[in-house]
N, C-alpha and C positions, 0 to 999 in steps of 0.2 A: 614323201616323208617330211621334207622341210615345211610344207604347207601345213601339215597336221600339227607339227611342233609349234609353228607360229600361231596357229589357231588356239592351241592348248595354252600357250603363254598369254595370248590375248584374253582368253576366258578367265584365267587366274588373275590377271591384272584388273579385269572388269570386276571380278568378285571382290578383290581387295579394295578397289575404289568404292564399291557399293557398301561394303562393311564399314569403311572409314566414314563415309557420308552418313550412314545410318547412326553411327556412334556420335558424330557431331550434331546431328539433328536431335538425338536423345538428350545430349547435354544442353542444347539450346532450349528444348522443351522443359527440362527440369529448372533451368535458370529462369525461364519465363513464369512458371508456376510459383517459383520462390519469390520473384519480384512482385507478382500479384498479391501473394500473401503479405509481403512487407508493406505494399501500398495500402492494403485494406486495414492492416494493423496500425499504420501511421495515420490513416484517416480517423480511426477510432480514438487514437491518442489525441489528435487535434481536437476532435469533438469533446473529449473529456476535459481538455485544457480550456476550450472556449466556455464550457459549462462552469468550470471553476472560476474563470474570469468574471463571468456574469454573476456568480454567487458572491464573489468578493466585492464586486461593485455594489450589489444590493445590500450586503452586510455593512459596508462602509457607509453608504448613504442612509440606511435605516437606523444604524446604531450610533452614528457620530453626532455629537452635540454640535459640531462645527456646521453641520448642514442645516441651515435655516432656509426658509423660503427665498430670502434674498441672496444667499450664497450657494445654494444647492447647484445651480447650473455651473458655477465656477468649479466646484469640486467634481462634478460629473465630467466637465471638459478636461480637468486635470487627470482623472482616472483614465478616460478614453485615450489621452495622449501618452501617458507613461506606463500604465499597467501592461499593455500588450508587449511593450519592449522587454519586460522582464523575461518573457518566454523566447523572444526573438534573439536578443543579444546578451542575455544575462550570463553569469558565470556557470550556471548549471546547463548542461545539454538537456534536450528533450528526454533522452533516455535516463539520465541522472535524476531529473525531476520525477520521471515516471517511477523509477525504482524507490525514491524517497517517499512517494505517495502510494505505493502498492499497486501501481498500474502495471499491467503486463508489458514486458519489454519485447521489442521486435528483433533483438540481436540474433536470436536463434533462427530467424527466417531469412536473414541476409546471406546470400550465397557467397562462398569463398571463391576468390578468383582462381 
């Protein structure tokens, strides 16, 4: 009788362990998929921002009266040095910048802890 009771308790404990383990794996899988979506969204935002930087450089160089053949390289160097920093350390976060420019925000893909 004791052996059967012990076996029954062990079976129940094993079933509880498997259920908890399955629940943990499900949460991990959901978080992994969410992180992949966030990663893909951020890659797209970076690509959009890089394209915007290129467009701003081209607009500045082509429309600026300051850019003559003698000074063009100077302004190109200035833009290459300072313009990327606007996005790296500026007052606007990438998401704020994205929202201000109508770019899709990734905040709904970021998993809650």
